[in-house]
SEFIZA-3560 file (N, C-alpha, C; in Angstrom, 3 decimals):
REM SEFIZA-3560
<numar><xx>49.571</xx><yy>14.208</yy><zz>-26.207</zz><atom>N</atom></numar>
<numar><xx>50.438</xx><yy>14.077</yy><zz>-24.730</zz><atom>CA</atom></numar>
<numar><xx>49.755</xx><yy>15.005</yy><zz>-23.913</zz><atom>C</atom></numar>
<numar><xx>49.771</xx><yy>14.578</yy><zz>-22.668</zz><atom>N</atom></numar>
<numar><xx>49.442</xx><yy>15.387</yy><zz>-21.522</zz><atom>CA</atom></numar>
<numar><xx>50.009</xx><yy>16.758</yy><zz>-21.475</zz><atom>C</atom></numar>
<numar><xx>49.274</xx><yy>17.666</yy><zz>-21.055</zz><atom>N</atom></numar>
<numar><xx>49.764</xx><yy>18.978</yy><zz>-20.969</zz><atom>CA</atom></numar>
<numar><xx>50.875</xx><yy>19.091</yy><zz>-20.200</zz><atom>C</atom></numar>
<numar><xx>50.867</xx><yy>18.555</yy><zz>-18.895</zz><atom>N</atom></numar>
<numar><xx>51.984</xx><yy>18.728</yy><zz>-17.779</zz><atom>CA</atom></numar>
<numar><xx>53.188</xx><yy>18.052</yy><zz>-18.302</zz><atom>C</atom></numar>
<numar><xx>52.909</xx><yy>16.812</yy><zz>-19.124</zz><atom>N</atom></numar>
<numar><xx>54.392</xx><yy>16.424</yy><zz>-19.843</zz><atom>CA</atom></numar>
<numar><xx>54.898</xx><yy>17.419</yy><zz>-20.727</zz><atom>C</atom></numar>
<numar><xx>53.946</xx><yy>18.007</yy><zz>-21.501</zz><atom>N</atom></numar>
<numar><xx>54.444</xx><yy>18.843</yy><zz>-22.600</zz><atom>CA</atom></numar>
<numar><xx>55.226</xx><yy>20.255</yy><zz>-21.964</zz><atom>C</atom></numar>
<numar><xx>54.741</xx><yy>20.704</yy><zz>-20.745</zz><atom>N</atom></numar>
<numar><xx>55.155</xx><yy>21.675</yy><zz>-20.137</zz><atom>CA</atom></numar>
<numar><xx>56.616</xx><yy>21.341</yy><zz>-19.492</zz><atom>C</atom></numar>
<numar><xx>56.673</xx><yy>20.335</yy><zz>-18.789</zz><atom>N</atom></numar>
<numar><xx>57.845</xx><yy>19.767</yy><zz>-18.161</zz><atom>CA</atom></numar>
<numar><xx>58.988</xx><yy>19.794</yy><zz>-19.084</zz><atom>C</atom></numar>
<numar><xx>58.826</xx><yy>19.332</yy><zz>-20.424</zz><atom>N</atom></numar>
<numar><xx>59.737</xx><yy>19.041</yy><zz>-21.434</zz><atom>CA</atom></numar>
<numar><xx>60.160</xx><yy>20.337</yy><zz>-22.125</zz><atom>C</atom></numar>
<numar><xx>59.084</xx><yy>21.269</yy><zz>-22.260</zz><atom>N</atom></numar>
<numar><xx>59.377</xx><yy>22.528</yy><zz>-22.756</zz><atom>CA</atom></numar>
<numar><xx>60.292</xx><yy>23.392</yy><zz>-21.762</zz><atom>C</atom></numar>
<numar><xx>60.060</xx><yy>23.200</yy><zz>-20.313</zz><atom>N</atom></numar>
<numar><xx>60.715</xx><yy>23.749</yy><zz>-19.326</zz><atom>CA</atom></numar>
<numar><xx>62.380</xx><yy>23.464</yy><zz>-19.473</zz><atom>C</atom></numar>
<numar><xx>62.391</xx><yy>22.094</yy><zz>-19.667</zz><atom>N</atom></numar>
<numar><xx>63.975</xx><yy>21.596</yy><zz>-19.739</zz><atom>CA</atom></numar>
<numar><xx>64.207</xx><yy>22.167</yy><zz>-21.126</zz><atom>C</atom></numar>
<numar><xx>63.807</xx><yy>22.208</yy><zz>-21.944</zz><atom>N</atom></numar>
<numar><xx>64.281</xx><yy>22.594</yy><zz>-23.324</zz><atom>CA</atom></numar>
<numar><xx>64.813</xx><yy>23.925</yy><zz>-23.121</zz><atom>C</atom></numar>
<numar><xx>64.094</xx><yy>24.971</yy><zz>-22.438</zz><atom>N</atom></numar>
<numar><xx>64.547</xx><yy>26.260</yy><zz>-22.397</zz><atom>CA</atom></numar>
<numar><xx>65.616</xx><yy>26.379</yy><zz>-21.289</zz><atom>C</atom></numar>
<numar><xx>65.273</xx><yy>25.630</yy><zz>-20.071</zz><atom>N</atom></numar>
<numar><xx>66.233</xx><yy>25.745</yy><zz>-18.990</zz><atom>CA</atom></numar>
<numar><xx>67.514</xx><yy>25.066</yy><zz>-19.542</zz><atom>C</atom></numar>
<numar><xx>67.911</xx><yy>24.349</yy><zz>-20.095</zz><atom>N</atom></numar>
<numar><xx>69.056</xx><yy>23.832</yy><zz>-20.476</zz><atom>CA</atom></numar>
<numar><xx>69.845</xx><yy>24.679</yy><zz>-21.122</zz><atom>C</atom></numar>
<numar><xx>69.018</xx><yy>25.427</yy><zz>-21.993</zz><atom>N</atom></numar>
<numar><xx>70.172</xx><yy>26.510</yy><zz>-22.751</zz><atom>CA</atom></numar>
<numar><xx>70.583</xx><yy>27.369</yy><zz>-21.751</zz><atom>C</atom></numar>
<numar><xx>69.910</xx><yy>28.056</yy><zz>-20.907</zz><atom>N</atom></numar>
<numar><xx>70.325</xx><yy>29.092</yy><zz>-20.028</zz><atom>CA</atom></numar>
<numar><xx>71.457</xx><yy>28.404</yy><zz>-19.288</zz><atom>C</atom></numar>
<numar><xx>71.289</xx><yy>27.248</yy><zz>-18.823</zz><atom>N</atom></numar>
<numar><xx>72.266</xx><yy>26.537</yy><zz>-17.936</zz><atom>CA</atom></numar>
<numar><xx>73.738</xx><yy>26.282</yy><zz>-18.381</zz><atom>C</atom></numar>
<numar><xx>73.454</xx><yy>26.037</yy><zz>-20.075</zz><atom>N</atom></numar>
<numar><xx>74.593</xx><yy>25.537</yy><zz>-20.600</zz><atom>CA</atom></numar>
<numar><xx>75.484</xx><yy>26.920</yy><zz>-21.199</zz><atom>C</atom></numar>
<numar><xx>74.728</xx><yy>28.023</yy><zz>-21.164</zz><atom>N</atom></numar>
<numar><xx>75.424</xx><yy>29.271</yy><zz>-21.414</zz><atom>CA</atom></numar>
<numar><xx>76.109</xx><yy>29.654</yy><zz>-20.080</zz><atom>C</atom></numar>
<numar><xx>75.337</xx><yy>29.425</yy><zz>-19.146</zz><atom>N</atom></numar>
<numar><xx>76.093</xx><yy>29.917</yy><zz>-17.672</zz><atom>CA</atom></numar>
<numar><xx>77.385</xx><yy>28.957</yy><zz>-17.466</zz><atom>C</atom></numar>
<numar><xx>77.197</xx><yy>27.573</yy><zz>-17.844</zz><atom>N</atom></numar>
<numar><xx>78.399</xx><yy>26.819</yy><zz>-17.584</zz><atom>CA</atom></numar>
<numar><xx>79.670</xx><yy>27.047</yy><zz>-18.481</zz><atom>C</atom></numar>
<numar><xx>79.271</xx><yy>27.690</yy><zz>-19.773</zz><atom>N</atom></numar>
<numar><xx>80.353</xx><yy>27.809</yy><zz>-20.614</zz><atom>CA</atom></numar>
<numar><xx>81.632</xx><yy>28.686</yy><zz>-20.144</zz><atom>C</atom></numar>
<numar><xx>81.064</xx><yy>29.485</yy><zz>-19.128</zz><atom>N</atom></numar>
<numar><xx>82.110</xx><yy>30.549</yy><zz>-18.837</zz><atom>CA</atom></numar>
<numar><xx>82.805</xx><yy>30.045</yy><zz>-17.675</zz><atom>C</atom></numar>
<numar><xx>82.553</xx><yy>28.932</yy><zz>-16.996</zz><atom>N</atom></numar>
<numar><xx>83.035</xx><yy>28.367</yy><zz>-15.871</zz><atom>CA</atom></numar>
<numar><xx>82.895</xx><yy>29.253</yy><zz>-14.615</zz><atom>C</atom></numar>
<numar><xx>81.759</xx><yy>29.489</yy><zz>-14.352</zz><atom>N</atom></numar>
<numar><xx>81.703</xx><yy>30.286</yy><zz>-13.188</zz><atom>CA</atom></numar>
<numar><xx>81.944</xx><yy>29.513</yy><zz>-11.851</zz><atom>C</atom></numar>
<numar><xx>82.043</xx><yy>30.395</yy><zz>-10.803</zz><atom>N</atom></numar>
<numar><xx>82.346</xx><yy>29.727</yy><zz>-9.464</zz><atom>CA</atom></numar>
<numar><xx>81.513</xx><yy>28.858</yy><zz>-8.973</zz><atom>C</atom></numar>
<numar><xx>80.184</xx><yy>29.076</yy><zz>-9.478</zz><atom>N</atom></numar>
<numar><xx>79.026</xx><yy>28.080</yy><zz>-9.042</zz><atom>CA</atom></numar>
<numar><xx>78.628</xx><yy>26.900</yy><zz>-10.080</zz><atom>C</atom></numar>
<numar><xx>79.872</xx><yy>26.674</yy><zz>-10.948</zz><atom>N</atom></numar>
<numar><xx>79.576</xx><yy>25.635</yy><zz>-12.115</zz><atom>CA</atom></numar>
<numar><xx>79.186</xx><yy>24.302</yy><zz>-11.440</zz><atom>C</atom></numar>
<numar><xx>79.606</xx><yy>24.018</yy><zz>-10.194</zz><atom>N</atom></numar>
<numar><xx>79.284</xx><yy>22.652</yy><zz>-9.861</zz><atom>CA</atom></numar>
<numar><xx>78.028</xx><yy>22.651</yy><zz>-9.368</zz><atom>C</atom></numar>
<numar><xx>77.382</xx><yy>23.710</yy><zz>-8.909</zz><atom>N</atom></numar>
<numar><xx>75.728</xx><yy>23.873</yy><zz>-8.593</zz><atom>CA</atom></numar>
<numar><xx>75.178</xx><yy>23.906</yy><zz>-9.680</zz><atom>C</atom></numar>
<numar><xx>75.531</xx><yy>24.735</yy><zz>-10.753</zz><atom>N</atom></numar>
<numar><xx>74.598</xx><yy>24.804</yy><zz>-12.219</zz><atom>CA</atom></numar>
<numar><xx>74.599</xx><yy>23.396</yy><zz>-12.772</zz><atom>C</atom></numar>
<numar><xx>75.509</xx><yy>22.724</yy><zz>-12.679</zz><atom>N</atom></numar>
<numar><xx>75.646</xx><yy>21.422</yy><zz>-13.265</zz><atom>CA</atom></numar>
<numar><xx>74.843</xx><yy>20.491</yy><zz>-12.632</zz><atom>C</atom></numar>
<numar><xx>74.880</xx><yy>20.438</yy><zz>-11.142</zz><atom>N</atom></numar>
<numar><xx>74.005</xx><yy>19.635</yy><zz>-10.420</zz><atom>CA</atom></numar>
<numar><xx>72.382</xx><yy>19.817</yy><zz>-10.659</zz><atom>C</atom></numar>
<numar><xx>72.127</xx><yy>21.175</yy><zz>-10.954</zz><atom>N</atom></numar>
<numar><xx>70.873</xx><yy>21.618</yy><zz>-11.367</zz><atom>CA</atom></numar>
<numar><xx>70.319</xx><yy>20.869</yy><zz>-12.612</zz><atom>C</atom></numar>
<numar><xx>71.248</xx><yy>20.926</yy><zz>-13.539</zz><atom>N</atom></numar>
<numar><xx>70.922</xx><yy>20.483</yy><zz>-14.903</zz><atom>CA</atom></numar>
<numar><xx>71.012</xx><yy>18.884</yy><zz>-14.832</zz><atom>C</atom></numar>
<numar><xx>71.777</xx><yy>18.202</yy><zz>-13.955</zz><atom>N</atom></numar>
<numar><xx>71.715</xx><yy>17.002</yy><zz>-13.877</zz><atom>CA</atom></numar>
<numar><xx>70.422</xx><yy>16.389</yy><zz>-13.211</zz><atom>C</atom></numar>
<numar><xx>69.805</xx><yy>17.084</yy><zz>-12.124</zz><atom>N</atom></numar>
<numar><xx>68.363</xx><yy>16.772</yy><zz>-11.656</zz><atom>CA</atom></numar>
<numar><xx>67.366</xx><yy>16.980</yy><zz>-12.713</zz><atom>C</atom></numar>
<numar><xx>67.347</xx><yy>18.238</yy><zz>-13.447</zz><atom>N</atom></numar>
<numar><xx>66.530</xx><yy>18.181</yy><zz>-14.517</zz><atom>CA</atom></numar>
<numar><xx>66.376</xx><yy>17.149</yy><zz>-15.588</zz><atom>C</atom></numar>
<numar><xx>67.563</xx><yy>16.866</yy><zz>-15.918</zz><atom>N</atom></numar>
<numar><xx>67.647</xx><yy>15.800</yy><zz>-16.789</zz><atom>CA</atom></numar>
<numar><xx>67.350</xx><yy>14.471</yy><zz>-16.584</zz><atom>C</atom></numar>
<numar><xx>67.768</xx><yy>14.047</yy><zz>-15.287</zz><atom>N</atom></numar>
<numar><xx>67.121</xx><yy>12.911</yy><zz>-14.728</zz><atom>CA</atom></numar>
<numar><xx>65.724</xx><yy>12.960</yy><zz>-14.794</zz><atom>C</atom></numar>
<numar><xx>65.273</xx><yy>13.826</yy><zz>-14.349</zz><atom>N</atom></numar>
<numar><xx>63.765</xx><yy>14.113</yy><zz>-13.949</zz><atom>CA</atom></numar>
<numar><xx>62.768</xx><yy>13.661</yy><zz>-15.359</zz><atom>C</atom></numar>
<numar><xx>63.550</xx><yy>14.031</yy><zz>-16.441</zz><atom>N</atom></numar>
<numar><xx>62.655</xx><yy>13.829</yy><zz>-17.747</zz><atom>CA</atom></numar>
<numar><xx>63.275</xx><yy>12.551</yy><zz>-18.497</zz><atom>C</atom></numar>
<numar><xx>64.019</xx><yy>11.657</yy><zz>-17.608</zz><atom>N</atom></numar>
<numar><xx>64.467</xx><yy>10.387</yy><zz>-18.280</zz><atom>CA</atom></numar>
<numar><xx>65.721</xx><yy>10.643</yy><zz>-19.054</zz><atom>C</atom></numar>
<numar><xx>66.413</xx><yy>11.788</yy><zz>-19.072</zz><atom>N</atom></numar>
<numar><xx>67.814</xx><yy>11.952</yy><zz>-20.012</zz><atom>CA</atom></numar>
<numar><xx>68.857</xx><yy>11.329</yy><zz>-19.108</zz><atom>C</atom></numar>
<numar><xx>68.741</xx><yy>10.244</yy><zz>-18.877</zz><atom>N</atom></numar>
<numar><xx>69.924</xx><yy>9.847</yy><zz>-18.060</zz><atom>CA</atom></numar>
<numar><xx>71.342</xx><yy>10.186</yy><zz>-18.321</zz><atom>C</atom></numar>
<numar><xx>71.716</xx><yy>10.164</yy><zz>-19.755</zz><atom>N</atom></numar>
<numar><xx>73.073</xx><yy>10.559</yy><zz>-20.168</zz><atom>CA</atom></numar>
<numar><xx>73.273</xx><yy>11.812</yy><zz>-20.120</zz><atom>C</atom></numar>
<numar><xx>72.483</xx><yy>12.702</yy><zz>-20.005</zz><atom>N</atom></numar>
<numar><xx>72.541</xx><yy>13.932</yy><zz>-19.940</zz><atom>CA</atom></numar>
<numar><xx>72.888</xx><yy>14.241</yy><zz>-18.300</zz><atom>C</atom></numar>
<numar><xx>72.259</xx><yy>13.621</yy><zz>-17.644</zz><atom>N</atom></numar>
<numar><xx>72.331</xx><yy>13.700</yy><zz>-16.272</zz><atom>CA</atom></numar>
<numar><xx>73.659</xx><yy>13.084</yy><zz>-15.778</zz><atom>C</atom></numar>
<numar><xx>74.186</xx><yy>12.100</yy><zz>-16.410</zz><atom>N</atom></numar>
<numar><xx>75.541</xx><yy>11.678</yy><zz>-16.123</zz><atom>CA</atom></numar>
<numar><xx>76.401</xx><yy>12.467</yy><zz>-16.547</zz><atom>C</atom></numar>
<numar><xx>76.576</xx><yy>13.126</yy><zz>-17.719</zz><atom>N</atom></numar>
<numar><xx>77.465</xx><yy>14.085</yy><zz>-17.978</zz><atom>CA</atom></numar>
<numar><xx>77.714</xx><yy>15.433</yy><zz>-17.211</zz><atom>C</atom></numar>
<numar><xx>76.378</xx><yy>15.748</yy><zz>-16.790</zz><atom>N</atom></numar>
<numar><xx>76.277</xx><yy>17.146</yy><zz>-15.914</zz><atom>CA</atom></numar>
<numar><xx>76.943</xx><yy>16.627</yy><zz>-14.538</zz><atom>C</atom></numar>
<numar><xx>76.539</xx><yy>15.491</yy><zz>-14.107</zz><atom>N</atom></numar>
<numar><xx>77.099</xx><yy>15.110</yy><zz>-12.658</zz><atom>CA</atom></numar>
<numar><xx>78.716</xx><yy>15.121</yy><zz>-12.757</zz><atom>C</atom></numar>
<numar><xx>79.318</xx><yy>14.518</yy><zz>-14.130</zz><atom>N</atom></numar>
<numar><xx>80.696</xx><yy>14.549</yy><zz>-14.307</zz><atom>CA</atom></numar>
<numar><xx>81.331</xx><yy>15.800</yy><zz>-14.329</zz><atom>C</atom></numar>
<numar><xx>80.645</xx><yy>16.783</yy><zz>-15.298</zz><atom>N</atom></numar>
<numar><xx>81.224</xx><yy>18.145</yy><zz>-15.088</zz><atom>CA</atom></numar>
<numar><xx>81.093</xx><yy>18.885</yy><zz>-13.786</zz><atom>C</atom></numar>
<numar><xx>79.995</xx><yy>18.606</yy><zz>-12.927</zz><atom>N</atom></numar>
<numar><xx>79.868</xx><yy>19.194</yy><zz>-11.714</zz><atom>CA</atom></numar>
<numar><xx>80.827</xx><yy>18.799</yy><zz>-10.804</zz><atom>C</atom></numar>
<numar><xx>81.446</xx><yy>17.570</yy><zz>-10.892</zz><atom>N</atom></numar>
<numar><xx>82.490</xx><yy>16.862</yy><zz>-9.949</zz><atom>CA</atom></numar>
<numar><xx>83.677</xx><yy>17.502</yy><zz>-10.286</zz><atom>C</atom></numar>
<numar><xx>83.996</xx><yy>17.590</yy><zz>-11.740</zz><atom>N</atom></numar>
<numar><xx>85.385</xx><yy>18.104</yy><zz>-12.016</zz><atom>CA</atom></numar>
<numar><xx>85.472</xx><yy>19.405</yy><zz>-11.769</zz><atom>C</atom></numar>
<numar><xx>84.474</xx><yy>20.313</yy><zz>-11.545</zz><atom>N</atom></numar>
<numar><xx>84.452</xx><yy>21.503</yy><zz>-11.433</zz><atom>CA</atom></numar>
<numar><xx>84.707</xx><yy>21.669</yy><zz>-9.798</zz><atom>C</atom></numar>
<numar><xx>83.894</xx><yy>21.076</yy><zz>-9.073</zz><atom>N</atom></numar>
<numar><xx>83.838</xx><yy>20.996</yy><zz>-7.562</zz><atom>CA</atom></numar>
<numar><xx>85.286</xx><yy>20.577</yy><zz>-6.990</zz><atom>C</atom></numar>
<numar><xx>86.151</xx><yy>19.751</yy><zz>-7.998</zz><atom>N</atom></numar>
<numar><xx>87.223</xx><yy>19.265</yy><zz>-7.612</zz><atom>CA</atom></numar>
<numar><xx>88.435</xx><yy>19.972</yy><zz>-7.946</zz><atom>C</atom></numar>
<numar><xx>88.046</xx><yy>20.970</yy><zz>-8.615</zz><atom>N</atom></numar>
<numar><xx>89.125</xx><yy>22.102</yy><zz>-9.176</zz><atom>CA</atom></numar>
<numar><xx>89.823</xx><yy>21.414</yy><zz>-10.428</zz><atom>C</atom></numar>
<numar><xx>89.201</xx><yy>20.173</yy><zz>-10.994</zz><atom>N</atom></numar>
<numar><xx>89.761</xx><yy>19.841</yy><zz>-12.247</zz><atom>CA</atom></numar>
<numar><xx>89.309</xx><yy>20.565</yy><zz>-13.178</zz><atom>C</atom></numar>
<numar><xx>90.054</xx><yy>20.346</yy><zz>-14.765</zz><atom>N</atom></numar>
<numar><xx>89.670</xx><yy>21.063</yy><zz>-15.594</zz><atom>CA</atom></numar>
<numar><xx>88.346</xx><yy>20.342</yy><zz>-16.259</zz><atom>C</atom></numar>
<numar><xx>87.180</xx><yy>21.163</yy><zz>-16.349</zz><atom>N</atom></numar>
<numar><xx>86.057</xx><yy>20.214</yy><zz>-16.635</zz><atom>CA</atom></numar>
<numar><xx>85.662</xx><yy>20.550</yy><zz>-18.161</zz><atom>C</atom></numar>
<numar><xx>86.816</xx><yy>21.164</yy><zz>-19.027</zz><atom>N</atom></numar>
<numar><xx>86.449</xx><yy>21.381</yy><zz>-20.246</zz><atom>CA</atom></numar>
<numar><xx>85.961</xx><yy>20.086</yy><zz>-21.164</zz><atom>C</atom></numar>
<numar><xx>86.611</xx><yy>18.939</yy><zz>-21.141</zz><atom>N</atom></numar>
<numar><xx>86.294</xx><yy>17.783</yy><zz>-21.785</zz><atom>CA</atom></numar>
<numar><xx>84.738</xx><yy>17.228</yy><zz>-21.205</zz><atom>C</atom></numar>
<numar><xx>84.413</xx><yy>17.346</yy><zz>-19.845</zz><atom>N</atom></numar>
<numar><xx>83.272</xx><yy>16.864</yy><zz>-19.428</zz><atom>CA</atom></numar>
<numar><xx>82.231</xx><yy>17.830</yy><zz>-19.887</zz><atom>C</atom></numar>
<numar><xx>82.533</xx><yy>19.262</yy><zz>-20.008</zz><atom>N</atom></numar>
<numar><xx>81.642</xx><yy>20.327</yy><zz>-20.594</zz><atom>CA</atom></numar>
<numar><xx>81.066</xx><yy>19.860</yy><zz>-22.078</zz><atom>C</atom></numar>
<numar><xx>82.268</xx><yy>19.355</yy><zz>-22.863</zz><atom>N</atom></numar>
<numar><xx>82.008</xx><yy>19.141</yy><zz>-24.063</zz><atom>CA</atom></numar>
<numar><xx>81.060</xx><yy>18.033</yy><zz>-24.549</zz><atom>C</atom></numar>
<numar><xx>81.321</xx><yy>16.975</yy><zz>-23.625</zz><atom>N</atom></numar>
<numar><xx>80.351</xx><yy>15.619</yy><zz>-23.549</zz><atom>CA</atom></numar>
<numar><xx>78.930</xx><yy>16.119</yy><zz>-23.069</zz><atom>C</atom></numar>
<numar><xx>78.996</xx><yy>17.102</yy><zz>-22.213</zz><atom>N</atom></numar>
<numar><xx>77.601</xx><yy>17.466</yy><zz>-21.460</zz><atom>CA</atom></numar>
<numar><xx>76.901</xx><yy>18.146</yy><zz>-22.563</zz><atom>C</atom></numar>
<numar><xx>77.429</xx><yy>19.130</yy><zz>-23.413</zz><atom>N</atom></numar>
<numar><xx>76.799</xx><yy>19.812</yy><zz>-24.409</zz><atom>CA</atom></numar>
<numar><xx>76.358</xx><yy>19.121</yy><zz>-25.657</zz><atom>C</atom></numar>
<numar><xx>77.003</xx><yy>18.141</yy><zz>-25.859</zz><atom>N</atom></numar>
<numar><xx>76.398</xx><yy>17.064</yy><zz>-26.941</zz><atom>CA</atom></numar>
<numar><xx>75.308</xx><yy>16.453</yy><zz>-26.197</zz><atom>C</atom></numar>
<numar><xx>75.199</xx><yy>15.921</yy><zz>-24.909</zz><atom>N</atom></numar>
<numar><xx>74.281</xx><yy>15.104</yy><zz>-24.300</zz><atom>CA</atom></numar>
<numar><xx>73.052</xx><yy>16.062</yy><zz>-24.474</zz><atom>C</atom></numar>
<numar><xx>73.215</xx><yy>17.419</yy><zz>-24.033</zz><atom>N</atom></numar>
<numar><xx>72.196</xx><yy>18.236</yy><zz>-23.821</zz><atom>CA</atom></numar>
<numar><xx>71.393</xx><yy>18.488</yy><zz>-25.235</zz><atom>C</atom></numar>
<numar><xx>72.400</xx><yy>18.655</yy><zz>-26.213</zz><atom>N</atom></numar>
<numar><xx>71.801</xx><yy>18.713</yy><zz>-27.780</zz><atom>CA</atom></numar>
<numar><xx>71.024</xx><yy>17.773</yy><zz>-28.190</zz><atom>C</atom></numar>
<numar><xx>71.351</xx><yy>16.491</yy><zz>-27.793</zz><atom>N</atom></numar>
<numar><xx>70.764</xx><yy>15.280</yy><zz>-28.034</zz><atom>CA</atom></numar>
<numar><xx>69.175</xx><yy>15.307</yy><zz>-27.318</zz><atom>C</atom></numar>
<numar><xx>69.333</xx><yy>15.437</yy><zz>-26.207</zz><atom>N</atom></numar>
<numar><xx>68.006</xx><yy>15.695</yy><zz>-25.603</zz><atom>CA</atom></numar>
<numar><xx>67.318</xx><yy>16.671</yy><zz>-26.170</zz><atom>C</atom></numar>
<numar><xx>67.731</xx><yy>18.105</yy><zz>-26.503</zz><atom>N</atom></numar>
<numar><xx>67.104</xx><yy>18.964</yy><zz>-26.940</zz><atom>CA</atom></numar>
<numar><xx>66.372</xx><yy>18.484</yy><zz>-28.342</zz><atom>C</atom></numar>
<numar><xx>67.016</xx><yy>17.886</yy><zz>-29.059</zz><atom>N</atom></numar>
<numar><xx>66.681</xx><yy>17.377</yy><zz>-30.352</zz><atom>CA</atom></numar>
<numar><xx>65.512</xx><yy>16.213</yy><zz>-30.168</zz><atom>C</atom></numar>
<numar><xx>65.667</xx><yy>15.436</yy><zz>-29.315</zz><atom>N</atom></numar>
<numar><xx>64.567</xx><yy>14.595</yy><zz>-28.842</zz><atom>CA</atom></numar>
<numar><xx>63.434</xx><yy>15.130</yy><zz>-28.492</zz><atom>C</atom></numar>
<numar><xx>63.556</xx><yy>16.111</yy><zz>-27.465</zz><atom>N</atom></numar>
<numar><xx>62.224</xx><yy>16.996</yy><zz>-26.986</zz><atom>CA</atom></numar>
<numar><xx>61.835</xx><yy>17.683</yy><zz>-28.139</zz><atom>C</atom></numar>
<numar><xx>62.404</xx><yy>18.503</yy><zz>-28.958</zz><atom>N</atom></numar>
<numar><xx>61.962</xx><yy>19.055</yy><zz>-30.039</zz><atom>CA</atom></numar>
<numar><xx>60.895</xx><yy>18.410</yy><zz>-30.793</zz><atom>C</atom></numar>
<numar><xx>61.426</xx><yy>17.064</yy><zz>-31.279</zz><atom>N</atom></numar>
<numar><xx>60.595</xx><yy>16.120</yy><zz>-32.149</zz><atom>CA</atom></numar>
<numar><xx>59.068</xx><yy>15.831</yy><zz>-31.216</zz><atom>C</atom></numar>
<numar><xx>59.361</xx><yy>15.613</yy><zz>-29.876</zz><atom>N</atom></numar>
<numar><xx>58.058</xx><yy>15.080</yy><zz>-29.188</zz><atom>CA</atom></numar>
<numar><xx>57.072</xx><yy>16.324</yy><zz>-29.276</zz><atom>C</atom></numar>
<numar><xx>57.520</xx><yy>17.410</yy><zz>-29.107</zz><atom>N</atom></numar>
<numar><xx>56.906</xx><yy>18.577</yy><zz>-28.818</zz><atom>CA</atom></numar>
<numar><xx>56.243</xx><yy>19.071</yy><zz>-30.178</zz><atom>C</atom></numar>
<numar><xx>56.970</xx><yy>18.813</yy><zz>-31.160</zz><atom>N</atom></numar>
<numar><xx>56.383</xx><yy>18.892</yy><zz>-32.582</zz><atom>CA</atom></numar>
<numar><xx>55.224</xx><yy>18.093</yy><zz>-33.059</zz><atom>C</atom></numar>
<numar><xx>55.444</xx><yy>17.013</yy><zz>-32.325</zz><atom>N</atom></numar>
<numar><xx>54.193</xx><yy>15.843</yy><zz>-32.489</zz><atom>CA</atom></numar>
<numar><xx>52.838</xx><yy>16.072</yy><zz>-31.938</zz><atom>C</atom></numar>
<numar><xx>52.890</xx><yy>16.718</yy><zz>-30.858</zz><atom>N</atom></numar>
<numar><xx>52.145</xx><yy>17.004</yy><zz>-29.934</zz><atom>CA</atom></numar>
<numar><xx>51.181</xx><yy>18.365</yy><zz>-30.186</zz><atom>C</atom></numar>
//
C-alpha cells in the first residue's frame, strides 16, 4: 500500500474518534463537525459514513433531534474504522 494512502486512512481513523466524541455532546457547532466528518469520509470512499454525517448535520442545523441520525452515524463510522483497521493491518 502506498504510504500516502496509509497516512490518509490512519488520519481518518483517528479524526473520526475525536469528531464522534465531540458530536456525542451535541455542541452548538454539531452541524459543522458533522460536515467535516462528511467530507473526510467521502474523501476516503466511505460514502455511507458521509451520507449519515450529512443527515446528522442537517438535523442539527435545522434544530431537529439528531439522536437517531447520530446513532446511524456512529454505526457507519464504526464500520469504516473496522474496514480501515483491516487495511492498515495488511500493510
